[in-house]
PQR file with spaces between the fields and no chain letter, atoms N, CA, C, O and H, PARSE charges and radii, in Angstrom:
ATOM       1  N    MET     1      27.653   30.676   31.113 -0.4000 1.5000
ATOM       2  CA   MET     1      28.049   31.809   31.935 -0.0000 2.0000
ATOM       3  C    MET     1      28.199   31.326   33.374  0.5500 1.7000
ATOM       4  O    MET     1      27.258   30.787   33.956 -0.5500 1.4000
ATOM       5  N    SER     2      29.380   31.519   33.939 -0.4000 1.5000
ATOM       6  CA   SER     2      29.671   31.111   35.307 -0.0000 2.0000
ATOM       7  C    SER     2      29.878   32.357   36.159  0.5500 1.7000
ATOM       8  O    SER     2      30.896   33.039   36.035 -0.5500 1.4000
ATOM       9  H    SER     2      30.145   31.956   33.466  0.4000 1.0000
ATOM      10  N    MET     3      28.907   32.652   37.026 -0.4000 1.5000
ATOM      11  CA   MET     3      28.987   33.845   37.864 -0.0000 2.0000
ATOM      12  C    MET     3      29.851   33.565   39.088  0.5500 1.7000
ATOM      13  O    MET     3      29.705   32.534   39.744 -0.5500 1.4000
ATOM      14  H    MET     3      28.081   32.098   37.127  0.4000 1.0000
ATOM      15  N    ILE     4      30.763   34.510   39.388 -0.4000 1.5000
ATOM      16  CA   ILE     4      31.618   34.399   40.560 -0.0000 2.0000
ATOM      17  C    ILE     4      31.599   35.718   41.323  0.5500 1.7000
ATOM      18  O    ILE     4      31.253   36.761   40.768 -0.5500 1.4000
ATOM      19  H    ILE     4      30.882   35.348   38.855  0.4000 1.0000
ATOM      20  N    ARG     5      31.974   35.663   42.600 -0.4000 1.5000
ATOM      21  CA   ARG     5      31.985   36.862   43.449 -0.0000 2.0000
ATOM      22  C    ARG     5      33.184   37.722   43.077  0.5500 1.7000
ATOM      23  O    ARG     5      34.320   37.249   43.043 -0.5500 1.4000
ATOM      24  H    ARG     5      32.256   34.816   43.050  0.4000 1.0000
ATOM      25  N    LEU     6      32.916   38.982   42.801 -0.4000 1.5000
ATOM      26  CA   LEU     6      33.979   39.942   42.517 -0.0000 2.0000
ATOM      27  C    LEU     6      34.400   40.657   43.796  0.5500 1.7000
ATOM      28  O    LEU     6      35.587   40.732   44.112 -0.5500 1.4000
ATOM      29  H    LEU     6      31.993   39.367   42.829  0.4000 1.0000
ATOM      30  N    THR     7      33.428   41.176   44.522 -0.4000 1.5000
ATOM      31  CA   THR     7      33.739   41.946   45.721 -0.0000 2.0000
ATOM      32  C    THR     7      32.528   42.005   46.642  0.5500 1.7000
ATOM      33  O    THR     7      31.405   41.695   46.243 -0.5500 1.4000
ATOM      34  H    THR     7      32.463   41.115   44.265  0.4000 1.0000
ATOM      35  N    GLU     8      32.779   42.408   47.873 -0.4000 1.5000
ATOM      36  CA   GLU     8      31.723   42.645   48.857 -0.0000 2.0000
ATOM      37  C    GLU     8      31.912   44.055   49.392  0.5500 1.7000
ATOM      38  O    GLU     8      32.665   44.260   50.344 -0.5500 1.4000
ATOM      39  H    GLU     8      33.690   42.661   48.197  0.4000 1.0000
ATOM      40  N    PRO     9      31.235   45.035   48.788 -0.5600 1.5000
ATOM      41  CA   PRO     9      31.390   46.428   49.217  0.2800 2.0000
ATOM      42  C    PRO     9      30.997   46.603   50.675  0.5500 1.7000
ATOM      43  O    PRO     9      30.070   45.958   51.164 -0.5500 1.4000
ATOM      44  N    HIS    10      31.715   47.485   51.364 -0.4000 1.5000
ATOM      45  CA   HIS    10      31.476   47.713   52.786 -0.0000 2.0000
ATOM      46  C    HIS    10      30.539   48.880   53.063  0.5500 1.7000
ATOM      47  O    HIS    10      30.209   49.152   54.217 -0.5500 1.4000
ATOM      48  H    HIS    10      32.468   48.010   50.967  0.4000 1.0000
ATOM      49  N    SER    11      30.109   49.570   52.013 -0.4000 1.5000
ATOM      50  CA   SER    11      29.182   50.682   52.204 -0.0000 2.0000
ATOM      51  C    SER    11      28.381   50.883   50.927  0.5500 1.7000
ATOM      52  O    SER    11      28.743   50.379   49.863 -0.5500 1.4000
ATOM      53  H    SER    11      30.377   49.350   51.075  0.4000 1.0000
ATOM      54  N    LEU    12      27.290   51.627   51.048 -0.4000 1.5000
ATOM      55  CA   LEU    12      26.472   51.933   49.878 -0.0000 2.0000
ATOM      56  C    LEU    12      27.260   52.769   48.881  0.5500 1.7000
ATOM      57  O    LEU    12      27.131   52.580   47.671 -0.5500 1.4000
ATOM      58  H    LEU    12      26.996   52.036   51.912  0.4000 1.0000
ATOM      59  N    GLY    13      28.077   53.696   49.383 -0.4000 1.5000
ATOM      60  CA   GLY    13      28.888   54.527   48.499 -0.0000 2.0000
ATOM      61  C    GLY    13      29.871   53.703   47.680  0.5500 1.7000
ATOM      62  O    GLY    13      30.049   53.941   46.485 -0.5500 1.4000
ATOM      63  H    GLY    13      28.181   53.849   50.365  0.4000 1.0000
ATOM      64  N    GLU    14      30.507   52.737   48.327 -0.4000 1.5000
ATOM      65  CA   GLU    14      31.447   51.871   47.617 -0.0000 2.0000
ATOM      66  C    GLU    14      30.711   51.033   46.566  0.5500 1.7000
ATOM      67  O    GLU    14      31.231   50.823   45.470 -0.5500 1.4000
ATOM      68  H    GLU    14      30.362   52.544   49.298  0.4000 1.0000
ATOM      69  N    LEU    15      29.523   50.559   46.886 -0.4000 1.5000
ATOM      70  CA   LEU    15      28.729   49.781   45.937 -0.0000 2.0000
ATOM      71  C    LEU    15      28.390   50.624   44.705  0.5500 1.7000
ATOM      72  O    LEU    15      28.483   50.139   43.577 -0.5500 1.4000
ATOM      73  H    LEU    15      29.101   50.729   47.776  0.4000 1.0000
ATOM      74  N    VAL    16      28.005   51.858   44.912 -0.4000 1.5000
ATOM      75  CA   VAL    16      27.663   52.741   43.794 -0.0000 2.0000
ATOM      76  C    VAL    16      28.872   52.941   42.876  0.5500 1.7000
ATOM      77  O    VAL    16      28.729   52.949   41.654 -0.5500 1.4000
ATOM      78  H    VAL    16      27.929   52.252   45.828  0.4000 1.0000
ATOM      79  N    ILE    17      30.045   53.101   43.456 -0.4000 1.5000
ATOM      80  CA   ILE    17      31.257   53.296   42.659 -0.0000 2.0000
ATOM      81  C    ILE    17      31.590   52.031   41.867  0.5500 1.7000
ATOM      82  O    ILE    17      31.930   52.105   40.686 -0.5500 1.4000
ATOM      83  H    ILE    17      30.161   53.096   44.450  0.4000 1.0000
ATOM      84  N    VAL    18      31.492   50.878   42.513 -0.4000 1.5000
ATOM      85  CA   VAL    18      31.784   49.608   41.841 -0.0000 2.0000
ATOM      86  C    VAL    18      30.820   49.403   40.680  0.5500 1.7000
ATOM      87  O    VAL    18      31.239   49.052   39.577 -0.5500 1.4000
ATOM      88  H    VAL    18      31.216   50.818   43.472  0.4000 1.0000
ATOM      89  N    LYS    19      29.528   49.621   40.926 -0.4000 1.5000
ATOM      90  CA   LYS    19      28.539   49.457   39.863 -0.0000 2.0000
ATOM      91  C    LYS    19      28.813   50.409   38.709  0.5500 1.7000
ATOM      92  O    LYS    19      28.696   50.017   37.548 -0.5500 1.4000
ATOM      93  H    LYS    19      29.188   49.906   41.822  0.4000 1.0000
ATOM      94  N    SER    20      29.169   51.636   39.003 -0.4000 1.5000
ATOM      95  CA   SER    20      29.461   52.623   37.973 -0.0000 2.0000
ATOM      96  C    SER    20      30.676   52.209   37.129  0.5500 1.7000
ATOM      97  O    SER    20      30.654   52.318   35.903 -0.5500 1.4000
ATOM      98  H    SER    20      29.264   51.955   39.946  0.4000 1.0000
ATOM      99  N    LEU    21      31.730   51.737   37.796 -0.4000 1.5000
ATOM     100  CA   LEU    21      32.918   51.272   37.068 -0.0000 2.0000
ATOM     101  C    LEU    21      32.587   50.109   36.134  0.5500 1.7000
ATOM     102  O    LEU    21      33.017   50.086   34.981 -0.5500 1.4000
ATOM     103  H    LEU    21      31.748   51.648   38.792  0.4000 1.0000
ATOM     104  N    LEU    22      31.825   49.150   36.640 -0.4000 1.5000
ATOM     105  CA   LEU    22      31.469   47.996   35.826 -0.0000 2.0000
ATOM     106  C    LEU    22      30.587   48.396   34.647  0.5500 1.7000
ATOM     107  O    LEU    22      30.830   47.972   33.517 -0.5500 1.4000
ATOM     108  H    LEU    22      31.476   49.168   37.577  0.4000 1.0000
ATOM     109  N    GLU    23      29.568   49.207   34.906 -0.4000 1.5000
ATOM     110  CA   GLU    23      28.666   49.643   33.833 -0.0000 2.0000
ATOM     111  C    GLU    23      29.398   50.432   32.763  0.5500 1.7000
ATOM     112  O    GLU    23      29.184   50.207   31.571 -0.5500 1.4000
ATOM     113  H    GLU    23      29.371   49.551   35.824  0.4000 1.0000
ATOM     114  N    SER    24      30.260   51.354   33.173 -0.4000 1.5000
ATOM     115  CA   SER    24      30.946   52.204   32.202 -0.0000 2.0000
ATOM     116  C    SER    24      31.968   51.430   31.377  0.5500 1.7000
ATOM     117  O    SER    24      32.412   51.909   30.334 -0.5500 1.4000
ATOM     118  H    SER    24      30.434   51.536   34.141  0.4000 1.0000
ATOM     119  N    ASN    25      32.345   50.241   31.834 -0.4000 1.5000
ATOM     120  CA   ASN    25      33.292   49.414   31.089 -0.0000 2.0000
ATOM     121  C    ASN    25      32.623   48.211   30.440  0.5500 1.7000
ATOM     122  O    ASN    25      33.299   47.305   29.951 -0.5500 1.4000
ATOM     123  H    ASN    25      31.985   49.852   32.682  0.4000 1.0000
ATOM     124  N    GLY    26      31.304   48.205   30.437 -0.4000 1.5000
ATOM     125  CA   GLY    26      30.547   47.163   29.737 -0.0000 2.0000
ATOM     126  C    GLY    26      30.651   45.784   30.360  0.5500 1.7000
ATOM     127  O    GLY    26      30.572   44.779   29.654 -0.5500 1.4000
ATOM     128  H    GLY    26      30.756   48.941   30.833  0.4000 1.0000
ATOM     129  N    ILE    27      30.828   45.721   31.667 -0.4000 1.5000
ATOM     130  CA   ILE    27      30.921   44.435   32.360 -0.0000 2.0000
ATOM     131  C    ILE    27      29.589   44.170   33.061  0.5500 1.7000
ATOM     132  O    ILE    27      29.231   44.878   34.003 -0.5500 1.4000
ATOM     133  H    ILE    27      30.892   46.538   32.241  0.4000 1.0000
ATOM     134  N    PRO    28      28.852   43.147   32.603 -0.5600 1.5000
ATOM     135  CA   PRO    28      27.577   42.831   33.263  0.2800 2.0000
ATOM     136  C    PRO    28      27.809   42.294   34.673  0.5500 1.7000
ATOM     137  O    PRO    28      28.808   41.625   34.939 -0.5500 1.4000
ATOM     138  N    TYR    29      26.876   42.594   35.569 -0.4000 1.5000
ATOM     139  CA   TYR    29      27.013   42.171   36.960 -0.0000 2.0000
ATOM     140  C    TYR    29      25.648   41.940   37.580  0.5500 1.7000
ATOM     141  O    TYR    29      24.623   42.363   37.047 -0.5500 1.4000
ATOM     142  H    TYR    29      26.065   43.137   35.353  0.4000 1.0000
ATOM     143  N    VAL    30      25.657   41.262   38.711 -0.4000 1.5000
ATOM     144  CA   VAL    30      24.459   41.049   39.520 -0.0000 2.0000
ATOM     145  C    VAL    30      24.845   41.384   40.954  0.5500 1.7000
ATOM     146  O    VAL    30      25.931   41.023   41.408 -0.5500 1.4000
ATOM     147  H    VAL    30      26.490   40.918   39.144  0.4000 1.0000
ATOM     148  N    VAL    31      23.960   42.072   41.666 -0.4000 1.5000
ATOM     149  CA   VAL    31      24.222   42.403   43.070 -0.0000 2.0000
ATOM     150  C    VAL    31      23.280   41.578   43.941  0.5500 1.7000
ATOM     151  O    VAL    31      22.059   41.692   43.840 -0.5500 1.4000
ATOM     152  H    VAL    31      23.078   42.366   41.297  0.4000 1.0000
ATOM     153  N    HIS    32      23.870   40.747   44.798 -0.4000 1.5000
ATOM     154  CA   HIS    32      23.085   39.954   45.751 -0.0000 2.0000
ATOM     155  C    HIS    32      22.936   40.745   47.046  0.5500 1.7000
ATOM     156  O    HIS    32      23.902   41.329   47.539 -0.5500 1.4000
ATOM     157  H    HIS    32      24.862   40.655   44.880  0.4000 1.0000
ATOM     158  N    HIS    33      21.740   40.761   47.585 -0.4000 1.5000
ATOM     159  CA   HIS    33      21.420   41.416   48.858 -0.0000 2.0000
ATOM     160  C    HIS    33      21.677   42.923   48.819  0.5500 1.7000
ATOM     161  O    HIS    33      22.119   43.506   49.809 -0.5500 1.4000
ATOM     162  H    HIS    33      20.956   40.287   47.184  0.4000 1.0000
ATOM     163  N    GLU    34      21.405   43.541   47.694 -0.4000 1.5000
ATOM     164  CA   GLU    34      21.665   44.982   47.566 -0.0000 2.0000
ATOM     165  C    GLU    34      20.893   45.794   48.593  0.5500 1.7000
ATOM     166  O    GLU    34      21.433   46.752   49.146 -0.5500 1.4000
ATOM     167  H    GLU    34      21.047   43.067   46.890  0.4000 1.0000
ATOM     168  N    HIS    35      19.647   45.437   48.859 -0.4000 1.5000
ATOM     169  CA   HIS    35      18.821   46.228   49.774 -0.0000 2.0000
ATOM     170  C    HIS    35      18.623   45.558   51.131  0.5500 1.7000
ATOM     171  O    HIS    35      18.312   46.233   52.112 -0.5500 1.4000
ATOM     172  H    HIS    35      19.208   44.659   48.409  0.4000 1.0000
ATOM     173  N    VAL    36      18.796   44.259   51.198 -0.4000 1.5000
ATOM     174  CA   VAL    36      18.594   43.534   52.449 -0.0000 2.0000
ATOM     175  C    VAL    36      19.613   43.971   53.496  0.5500 1.7000
ATOM     176  O    VAL    36      19.285   44.092   54.676 -0.5500 1.4000
ATOM     177  H    VAL    36      19.049   43.710   50.401  0.4000 1.0000
ATOM     178  N    SER    37      20.849   44.207   53.061 -0.4000 1.5000
ATOM     179  CA   SER    37      21.881   44.585   54.028 -0.0000 2.0000
ATOM     180  C    SER    37      21.587   45.930   54.690  0.5500 1.7000
ATOM     181  O    SER    37      22.049   46.176   55.804 -0.5500 1.4000
ATOM     182  H    SER    37      21.116   44.108   52.102  0.4000 1.0000
ATOM     183  N    SER    38      20.833   46.797   54.032 -0.4000 1.5000
ATOM     184  CA   SER    38      20.477   48.069   54.664 -0.0000 2.0000
ATOM     185  C    SER    38      19.365   47.878   55.706  0.5500 1.7000
ATOM     186  O    SER    38      19.230   48.687   56.624 -0.5500 1.4000
ATOM     187  H    SER    38      20.457   46.597   53.127  0.4000 1.0000
ATOM     188  N    LEU    39      18.578   46.819   55.565 -0.4000 1.5000
ATOM     189  CA   LEU    39      17.545   46.526   56.558 -0.0000 2.0000
ATOM     190  C    LEU    39      18.129   45.903   57.815  0.5500 1.7000
ATOM     191  O    LEU    39      17.632   46.121   58.920 -0.5500 1.4000
ATOM     192  H    LEU    39      18.687   46.161   54.820  0.4000 1.0000
ATOM     193  N    TYR    40      19.201   45.120   57.633 -0.4000 1.5000
ATOM     194  CA   TYR    40      19.837   44.421   58.750 -0.0000 2.0000
ATOM     195  C    TYR    40      21.338   44.703   58.737  0.5500 1.7000
ATOM     196  O    TYR    40      22.126   43.808   58.433 -0.5500 1.4000
ATOM     197  H    TYR    40      19.605   44.943   56.736  0.4000 1.0000
ATOM     198  N    PRO    41      21.748   45.932   59.063 -0.5600 1.5000
ATOM     199  CA   PRO    41      23.175   46.259   59.023  0.2800 2.0000
ATOM     200  C    PRO    41      23.959   45.469   60.072  0.5500 1.7000
ATOM     201  O    PRO    41      23.483   45.231   61.182 -0.5500 1.4000
ATOM     202  N    GLY    42      25.149   45.079   59.694 -0.4000 1.5000
ATOM     203  CA   GLY    42      26.022   44.382   60.617 -0.0000 2.0000
ATOM     204  C    GLY    42      25.835   42.879   60.668  0.5500 1.7000
ATOM     205  O    GLY    42      26.577   42.193   61.372 -0.5500 1.4000
ATOM     206  H    GLY    42      25.535   45.273   58.793  0.4000 1.0000
ATOM     207  N    VAL    43      24.862   42.350   59.940 -0.4000 1.5000
ATOM     208  CA   VAL    43      24.662   40.899   59.889 -0.0000 2.0000
ATOM     209  C    VAL    43      25.532   40.365   58.753  0.5500 1.7000
ATOM     210  O    VAL    43      25.214   40.587   57.584 -0.5500 1.4000
ATOM     211  H    VAL    43      24.260   42.907   59.368  0.4000 1.0000
ATOM     212  N    PRO    44      26.628   39.663   59.072 -0.5600 1.5000
ATOM     213  CA   PRO    44      27.627   39.321   58.064  0.2800 2.0000
ATOM     214  C    PRO    44      27.128   38.451   56.913  0.5500 1.7000
ATOM     215  O    PRO    44      27.570   38.635   55.779 -0.5500 1.4000
ATOM     216  N    PHE    45      26.228   37.517   57.168 -0.4000 1.5000
ATOM     217  CA   PHE    45      25.800   36.644   56.075 -0.0000 2.0000
ATOM     218  C    PHE    45      24.802   37.318   55.136  0.5500 1.7000
ATOM     219  O    PHE    45      24.399   36.720   54.139 -0.5500 1.4000
ATOM     220  H    PHE    45      25.869   37.367   58.089  0.4000 1.0000
ATOM     221  N    LEU    46      24.404   38.535   55.433 -0.4000 1.5000
ATOM     222  CA   LEU    46      23.528   39.283   54.540 -0.0000 2.0000
ATOM     223  C    LEU    46      24.291   40.376   53.793  0.5500 1.7000
ATOM     224  O    LEU    46      23.674   41.278   53.226 -0.5500 1.4000
ATOM     225  H    LEU    46      24.731   39.021   56.243  0.4000 1.0000
ATOM     226  N    GLY    47      25.595   40.312   53.784 -0.4000 1.5000
ATOM     227  CA   GLY    47      26.405   41.326   53.121 -0.0000 2.0000
ATOM     228  C    GLY    47      26.156   41.369   51.628  0.5500 1.7000
ATOM     229  O    GLY    47      25.824   40.355   51.016 -0.5500 1.4000
ATOM     230  H    GLY    47      26.096   39.580   54.245  0.4000 1.0000
ATOM     231  N    THR    48      26.316   42.529   51.052 -0.4000 1.5000
ATOM     232  CA   THR    48      26.144   42.722   49.622 -0.0000 2.0000
ATOM     233  C    THR    48      27.294   42.086   48.873  0.5500 1.7000
ATOM     234  O    THR    48      28.453   42.244   49.257 -0.5500 1.4000
ATOM     235  H    THR    48      26.586   43.354   51.550  0.4000 1.0000
ATOM     236  N    LYS    49      26.980   41.362   47.798 -0.4000 1.5000
ATOM     237  CA   LYS    49      27.990   40.725   46.962 -0.0000 2.0000
ATOM     238  C    LYS    49      27.780   41.138   45.513  0.5500 1.7000
ATOM     239  O    LYS    49      26.659   41.104   45.007 -0.5500 1.4000
ATOM     240  H    LYS    49      26.038   41.234   47.486  0.4000 1.0000
ATOM     241  N    VAL    50      28.854   41.525   44.852 -0.4000 1.5000
ATOM     242  CA   VAL    50      28.796   41.855   43.429 -0.0000 2.0000
ATOM     243  C    VAL    50      29.332   40.641   42.673  0.5500 1.7000
ATOM     244  O    VAL    50      30.473   40.225   42.874 -0.5500 1.4000
ATOM     245  H    VAL    50      29.765   41.552   45.263  0.4000 1.0000
ATOM     246  N    MET    51      28.502   40.084   41.810 -0.4000 1.5000
ATOM     247  CA   MET    51      28.840   38.891   41.040 -0.0000 2.0000
ATOM     248  C    MET    51      29.023   39.261   39.571  0.5500 1.7000
ATOM     249  O    MET    51      28.274   40.072   39.027 -0.5500 1.4000
ATOM     250  H    MET    51      27.575   40.421   41.647  0.4000 1.0000
ATOM     251  N    ILE    52      30.032   38.654   38.935 -0.4000 1.5000
ATOM     252  CA   ILE    52      30.265   38.874   37.510 -0.0000 2.0000
ATOM     253  C    ILE    52      30.543   37.539   36.836  0.5500 1.7000
ATOM     254  O    ILE    52      30.754   36.527   37.503 -0.5500 1.4000
ATOM     255  H    ILE    52      30.640   37.995   39.377  0.4000 1.0000
ATOM     256  N    ASP    53      30.541   37.547   35.514 -0.4000 1.5000
ATOM     257  CA   ASP    53      30.896   36.364   34.741 -0.0000 2.0000
ATOM     258  C    ASP    53      32.388   36.121   34.897  0.5500 1.7000
ATOM     259  O    ASP    53      33.171   37.071   34.905 -0.5500 1.4000
ATOM     260  H    ASP    53      30.370   38.370   34.971  0.4000 1.0000
ATOM     261  N    SER    54      32.786   34.882   35.020 -0.4000 1.5000
ATOM     262  CA   SER    54      34.196   34.544   35.249 -0.0000 2.0000
ATOM     263  C    SER    54      35.112   35.029   34.124  0.5500 1.7000
ATOM     264  O    SER    54      36.292   35.282   34.368 -0.5500 1.4000
ATOM     265  H    SER    54      32.150   34.110   35.014  0.4000 1.0000
ATOM     266  N    VAL    55      34.596   35.166   32.895 -0.4000 1.5000
ATOM     267  CA   VAL    55      35.451   35.629   31.791 -0.0000 2.0000
ATOM     268  C    VAL    55      35.825   37.106   31.939  0.5500 1.7000
ATOM     269  O    VAL    55      36.791   37.562   31.328 -0.5500 1.4000
ATOM     270  H    VAL    55      33.638   34.960   32.697  0.4000 1.0000
ATOM     271  N    ASP    56      35.071   37.852   32.743 -0.4000 1.5000
ATOM     272  CA   ASP    56      35.343   39.275   32.951 -0.0000 2.0000
ATOM     273  C    ASP    56      36.171   39.545   34.205  0.5500 1.7000
ATOM     274  O    ASP    56      36.455   40.701   34.519 -0.5500 1.4000
ATOM     275  H    ASP    56      34.286   37.481   33.239  0.4000 1.0000
ATOM     276  N    LEU    57      36.559   38.499   34.920 -0.4000 1.5000
ATOM     277  CA   LEU    57      37.200   38.672   36.224 -0.0000 2.0000
ATOM     278  C    LEU    57      38.493   39.480   36.160  0.5500 1.7000
ATOM     279  O    LEU    57      38.661   40.414   36.945 -0.5500 1.4000
ATOM     280  H    LEU    57      36.328   37.560   34.665  0.4000 1.0000
ATOM     281  N    SER    58      39.398   39.158   35.265 -0.4000 1.5000
ATOM     282  CA   SER    58      40.690   39.859   35.253 -0.0000 2.0000
ATOM     283  C    SER    58      40.515   41.339   34.926  0.5500 1.7000
ATOM     284  O    SER    58      41.180   42.187   35.521 -0.5500 1.4000
ATOM     285  H    SER    58      39.262   38.400   34.627  0.4000 1.0000
ATOM     286  N    ARG    59      39.633   41.654   33.994 -0.4000 1.5000
ATOM     287  CA   ARG    59      39.387   43.060   33.642 -0.0000 2.0000
ATOM     288  C    ARG    59      38.749   43.817   34.807  0.5500 1.7000
ATOM     289  O    ARG    59      39.128   44.951   35.100 -0.5500 1.4000
ATOM     290  H    ARG    59      39.092   40.965   33.510  0.4000 1.0000
ATOM     291  N    ALA    60      37.782   43.185   35.466 -0.4000 1.5000
ATOM     292  CA   ALA    60      37.098   43.830   36.589 -0.0000 2.0000
ATOM     293  C    ALA    60      38.045   44.004   37.778  0.5500 1.7000
ATOM     294  O    ALA    60      38.013   45.036   38.448 -0.5500 1.4000
ATOM     295  H    ALA    60      37.475   42.263   35.228  0.4000 1.0000
ATOM     296  N    GLU    61      38.876   43.015   38.039 -0.4000 1.5000
ATOM     297  CA   GLU    61      39.831   43.139   39.144 -0.0000 2.0000
ATOM     298  C    GLU    61      40.827   44.257   38.894  0.5500 1.7000
ATOM     299  O    GLU    61      41.227   44.949   39.830 -0.5500 1.4000
ATOM     300  H    GLU    61      38.902   42.176   37.495  0.4000 1.0000
ATOM     301  N    LEU    62      41.228   44.442   37.656 -0.4000 1.5000
ATOM     302  CA   LEU    62      42.133   45.537   37.312 -0.0000 2.0000
ATOM     303  C    LEU    62      41.467   46.890   37.602  0.5500 1.7000
ATOM     304  O    LEU    62      42.095   47.785   38.167 -0.5500 1.4000
ATOM     305  H    LEU    62      40.903   43.880   36.896  0.4000 1.0000
ATOM     306  N    LEU    63      40.205   47.031   37.218 -0.4000 1.5000
ATOM     307  CA   LEU    63      39.466   48.264   37.494 -0.0000 2.0000
ATOM     308  C    LEU    63      39.362   48.520   38.998  0.5500 1.7000
ATOM     309  O    LEU    63      39.593   49.636   39.464 -0.5500 1.4000
ATOM     310  H    LEU    63      39.695   46.303   36.759  0.4000 1.0000
ATOM     311  N    LEU    64      39.016   47.481   39.748 -0.4000 1.5000
ATOM     312  CA   LEU    64      38.820   47.643   41.191 -0.0000 2.0000
ATOM     313  C    LEU    64      40.132   47.798   41.946  0.5500 1.7000
ATOM     314  O    LEU    64      40.144   48.366   43.039 -0.5500 1.4000
ATOM     315  H    LEU    64      38.829   46.574   39.370  0.4000 1.0000
ATOM     316  N    SER    65      41.224   47.313   41.396 -0.4000 1.5000
ATOM     317  CA   SER    65      42.509   47.462   42.089 -0.0000 2.0000
ATOM     318  C    SER    65      42.861   48.935   42.231  0.5500 1.7000
ATOM     319  O    SER    65      43.427   49.338   43.247 -0.5500 1.4000
ATOM     320  H    SER    65      41.214   46.852   40.509  0.4000 1.0000
ATOM     321  N    ARG    66      42.540   49.734   41.242 -0.4000 1.5000
ATOM     322  CA   ARG    66      42.788   51.174   41.324 -0.0000 2.0000
ATOM     323  C    ARG    66      41.861   51.806   42.347  0.5500 1.7000
ATOM     324  O    ARG    66      42.272   52.715   43.068 -0.5500 1.4000
ATOM     325  H    ARG    66      42.081   49.406   40.416  0.4000 1.0000
ATOM     326  N    LEU    67      40.627   51.348   42.425 -0.4000 1.5000
ATOM     327  CA   LEU    67      39.675   51.854   43.410 -0.0000 2.0000
ATOM     328  C    LEU    67      40.135   51.511   44.820  0.5500 1.7000
ATOM     329  O    LEU    67      40.088   52.360   45.710 -0.5500 1.4000
ATOM     330  H    LEU    67      40.293   50.610   41.839  0.4000 1.0000
ATOM     331  N    ARG    68      40.573   50.289   45.030 -0.4000 1.5000
ATOM     332  CA   ARG    68      41.001   49.863   46.365 -0.0000 2.0000
ATOM     333  C    ARG    68      42.178   50.675   46.857  0.5500 1.7000
ATOM     334  O    ARG    68      42.285   50.947   48.053 -0.5500 1.4000
ATOM     335  H    ARG    68      40.611   49.599   44.307  0.4000 1.0000
ATOM     336  N    LEU    69      43.060   51.065   45.961 -0.4000 1.5000
ATOM     337  CA   LEU    69      44.188   51.892   46.358 -0.0000 2.0000
ATOM     338  C    LEU    69      43.707   53.223   46.916  0.5500 1.7000
ATOM     339  O    LEU    69      44.260   53.729   47.892 -0.5500 1.4000
ATOM     340  H    LEU    69      42.974   50.844   44.990  0.4000 1.0000
ATOM     341  N    GLU    70      42.683   53.786   46.300 -0.4000 1.5000
ATOM     342  CA   GLU    70      42.161   55.081   46.724 -0.0000 2.0000
ATOM     343  C    GLU    70      41.306   54.974   47.980  0.5500 1.7000
ATOM     344  O    GLU    70      41.457   55.778   48.900 -0.5500 1.4000
ATOM     345  H    GLU    70      42.234   53.375   45.507  0.4000 1.0000
ATOM     346  N    VAL    71      40.410   53.989   48.029 -0.4000 1.5000
ATOM     347  CA   VAL    71      39.420   53.902   49.101 -0.0000 2.0000
ATOM     348  C    VAL    71      39.991   53.286   50.370  0.5500 1.7000
ATOM     349  O    VAL    71      39.692   53.761   51.465 -0.5500 1.4000
ATOM     350  H    VAL    71      40.287   53.336   47.282  0.4000 1.0000
ATOM     351  N    ARG    72      40.787   52.263   50.255 -0.4000 1.5000
ATOM     352  CA   ARG    72      41.197   51.476   51.405 -0.0000 2.0000
ATOM     353  C    ARG    72      42.618   51.778   51.887  0.5500 1.7000
ATOM     354  O    ARG    72      43.087   51.134   52.826 -0.5500 1.4000
ATOM     355  H    ARG    72      41.030   51.877   49.366  0.4000 1.0000
ATOM     356  N    ASP    73      43.305   52.725   51.281 -0.4000 1.5000
ATOM     357  CA   ASP    73      44.681   53.012   51.686 -0.0000 2.0000
ATOM     358  C    ASP    73      44.693   53.626   53.069  0.5500 1.7000
ATOM     359  O    ASP    73      44.137   54.704   53.279 -0.5500 1.4000
ATOM     360  H    ASP    73      42.924   53.248   50.518  0.4000 1.0000
ATOM     361  N    VAL    74      45.321   52.951   54.006 -0.4000 1.5000
ATOM     362  CA   VAL    74      45.436   53.450   55.365 -0.0000 2.0000
ATOM     363  C    VAL    74      46.914   53.643   55.640  0.5500 1.7000
ATOM     364  O    VAL    74      47.539   52.859   56.354 -0.5500 1.4000
ATOM     365  H    VAL    74      45.773   52.076   53.835  0.4000 1.0000
ATOM     366  N    SER    75      47.452   54.681   55.071 -0.4000 1.5000
ATOM     367  CA   SER    75      48.874   54.998   55.315 -0.0000 2.0000
ATOM     368  C    SER    75      48.939   55.792   56.605  0.5500 1.7000
ATOM     369  O    SER    75      47.873   56.225   57.041 -0.5500 1.4000
ATOM     370  H    SER    75      46.945   55.318   54.491  0.4000 1.0000
ATOM     371  N    GLY    76      49.950   56.011   57.203 -0.4000 1.5000
ATOM     372  CA   GLY    76      50.020   56.705   58.491 -0.0000 2.0000
ATOM     373  C    GLY    76      49.767   58.191   58.416  0.5500 1.7000
ATOM     374  O    GLY    76      49.871   58.871   59.437 -0.5500 1.4000
ATOM     375  H    GLY    76      50.816   55.659   56.849  0.4000 1.0000
ATOM     376  N    GLN    77      49.437   58.729   57.251 -0.4000 1.5000
ATOM     377  CA   GLN    77      49.264   60.186   57.101 -0.0000 2.0000
ATOM     378  C    GLN    77      47.886   60.622   57.574  0.5500 1.7000
ATOM     379  O    GLN    77      46.881   59.960   57.315 -0.5500 1.4000
ATOM     380  H    GLN    77      49.352   58.176   56.422  0.4000 1.0000
ATOM     381  N    ALA    78      47.862   61.741   58.266 -0.4000 1.5000
ATOM     382  CA   ALA    78      46.582   62.268   58.748 -0.0000 2.0000
ATOM     383  C    ALA    78      46.255   63.569   58.048  0.5500 1.7000
ATOM     384  O    ALA    78      45.216   64.170   58.317 -0.5500 1.4000
ATOM     385  H    ALA    78      48.678   62.279   58.477  0.4000 1.0000
């Protein structure tokens, strides 16, 4: 099993959504620095990282691509 970084959520809410998507699709994961980043916010090297097995990468990226469209879309509409 070769663990690789899938994503680095920018908020606790985003982390909860990512974990929920992975769990509901049967993709095992590990979260590095899940609670440390809340103790030291803004320290870049303590950012939360979601790690998955490399064999699950394409499936997980497909799931998160739909999430990124919803969460990170900054179109000019207000």
